[in-house]
C-alpha positions as CSV (number, residue, x, y, z in Angstrom):
1,X,17.2,-13.5,-31.4
2,X,17.9,-12.8,-27.6
3,X,20.8,-10.3,-26.9
4,X,21.9,-10.3,-23.0
5,X,22.8,-7.0,-22.1
6,X,23.8,-5.1,-18.5
7,X,22.8,-1.9,-17.5
8,X,24.5,-0.2,-14.5
9,X,23.7,3.5,-13.3
10,X,20.5,5.8,-11.9
11,X,17.5,3.8,-11.1
12,X,15.7,6.3,-12.8
13,X,18.0,6.5,-16.0
14,X,18.1,3.1,-16.5
15,X,14.3,2.5,-16.2
16,X,14.2,5.3,-19.3
17,X,16.5,3.5,-21.3
18,X,14.1,0.4,-20.9
19,X,11.3,2.3,-21.4
20,X,12.6,3.8,-24.9
21,X,14.4,0.7,-25.9
22,X,10.8,-1.3,-25.6
23,X,9.0,1.4,-27.3
24,X,11.0,0.7,-30.6
25,X,9.6,-1.4,-33.2
26,X,11.6,-3.7,-35.8
27,X,10.2,-5.7,-38.9
28,X,9.4,-9.3,-38.5
29,X,8.9,-11.8,-41.2
30,X,5.5,-14.0,-41.3
31,X,4.4,-16.4,-43.3
32,X,0.7,-16.2,-44.2
33,X,-1.8,-17.2,-46.8
34,X,-2.6,-14.7,-49.6
35,X,-6.6,-14.6,-50.8
36,X,-5.5,-17.3,-53.1
37,X,-4.4,-19.6,-50.5
38,X,-1.0,-19.4,-51.2
39,X,2.1,-19.1,-48.7
40,X,3.6,-15.6,-48.5
41,X,6.1,-13.5,-46.5
42,X,4.5,-10.5,-44.7
43,X,6.2,-8.0,-42.6
44,X,4.5,-7.0,-39.3
45,X,5.7,-5.0,-36.9
46,X,6.9,-5.9,-33.6
47,X,8.0,-4.0,-30.4
48,X,11.5,-4.8,-28.9
49,X,11.2,-6.6,-25.6
50,X,13.2,-6.0,-22.5
51,X,13.2,-9.2,-19.9
52,X,15.5,-7.9,-17.2
53,X,17.9,-10.5,-15.2
54,X,18.3,-8.7,-12.1
55,X,20.5,-9.5,-9.0
56,X,18.9,-8.3,-5.7
57,X,19.2,-8.8,-2.1
58,X,15.8,-9.3,-0.1
59,X,16.8,-7.9,3.3
60,X,14.8,-9.2,6.4
61,X,15.1,-10.4,10.1
62,X,15.7,-14.0,10.9
63,X,12.5,-14.2,12.1
64,X,10.6,-13.7,8.9
65,X,13.0,-16.3,6.9
66,X,9.9,-18.6,6.6
67,X,7.9,-16.2,5.3
68,X,10.0,-14.9,2.6
69,X,10.8,-18.7,1.3
70,X,7.3,-19.4,1.5
71,X,6.9,-16.0,-0.8
72,X,9.9,-17.0,-3.2
73,X,9.7,-21.1,-3.1
74,X,6.4,-20.6,-4.6
75,X,7.3,-18.8,-7.3
76,X,9.9,-20.7,-9.2
77,X,11.6,-24.2,-8.7
78,X,14.8,-24.5,-6.6
79,X,17.4,-24.3,-9.0
80,X,20.2,-26.5,-8.9
81,X,21.7,-24.5,-11.8
82,X,25.9,-24.3,-12.7
83,X,25.5,-20.3,-13.2
84,X,23.3,-19.6,-10.3
85,X,25.6,-22.2,-7.9
86,X,28.8,-20.2,-9.1
87,X,27.0,-16.9,-8.5
88,X,26.0,-18.0,-5.1
89,X,29.5,-19.2,-4.2
90,X,31.3,-16.1,-5.7
91,X,29.1,-13.4,-3.5
92,X,29.7,-15.7,-0.6
93,X,26.1,-16.7,0.1
94,X,24.7,-20.2,1.3
95,X,22.3,-22.8,0.1
96,X,19.0,-21.5,0.2
97,X,17.2,-23.7,3.0
98,X,14.2,-25.2,2.4
99,X,10.5,-23.8,2.9
100,X,9.1,-25.9,6.0
101,X,5.7,-25.7,4.5
102,X,4.2,-23.9,7.3
103,X,4.5,-20.1,6.9
104,X,2.2,-18.2,4.7
105,X,3.5,-16.3,1.8
106,X,3.0,-12.7,1.0
107,X,0.9,-11.9,-1.7
108,X,2.9,-10.4,-4.3
109,X,2.4,-10.1,-8.3
110,X,4.4,-12.9,-10.1
111,X,3.0,-13.0,-13.8
112,X,5.6,-12.8,-16.4
113,X,8.3,-12.7,-13.6
114,X,10.5,-15.9,-12.5
115,X,12.0,-15.7,-9.1
116,X,15.4,-17.7,-8.7
117,X,16.5,-18.2,-5.1
118,X,20.3,-17.8,-5.3
119,X,21.7,-17.7,-1.9
120,X,21.4,-16.5,1.5
121,X,23.8,-14.9,4.2
122,X,22.9,-14.5,8.1
123,X,23.3,-11.4,9.1
124,X,25.5,-10.1,12.1
125,X,24.2,-8.9,15.7
126,X,25.5,-5.6,17.2
127,X,24.5,-3.0,19.3
128,X,22.8,0.0,17.7
129,X,23.5,3.5,19.6
130,X,20.5,3.3,21.5
131,X,22.1,0.3,23.0
132,X,19.8,-2.2,21.8
133,X,21.2,-5.7,20.7
134,X,19.7,-7.0,17.0
135,X,20.4,-8.4,13.4
136,X,22.2,-5.5,11.6
137,X,20.0,-5.4,8.8
């Protein structure tokens, strides 16, 4: 079974909840052959798995866009999914542009993780306290 839950709070406290949930074991039924070859139900302990579904923003200057796209596009298919499209519209983002195939990706850990591009929003340009004009990231 899969039960979706939401967690909100201080990062350290959320991580502790996740760690404690994952440390719990429950019994799961398996069908196995006994010594006579007859199938029987056997209970084995299995730990509870927590698979996070996190929505976050990567914040970077526009000049790094193709490198970021190379990093995320190689990790997941470009989703055309109703739920992600609705989330993108709700958050006020545009569709993620295509990766140009030229920039090299950052090497990142991606085992057992799916990166789903949802949307993108350009930063505004402004002047900081020193008088320098740049993206306000």
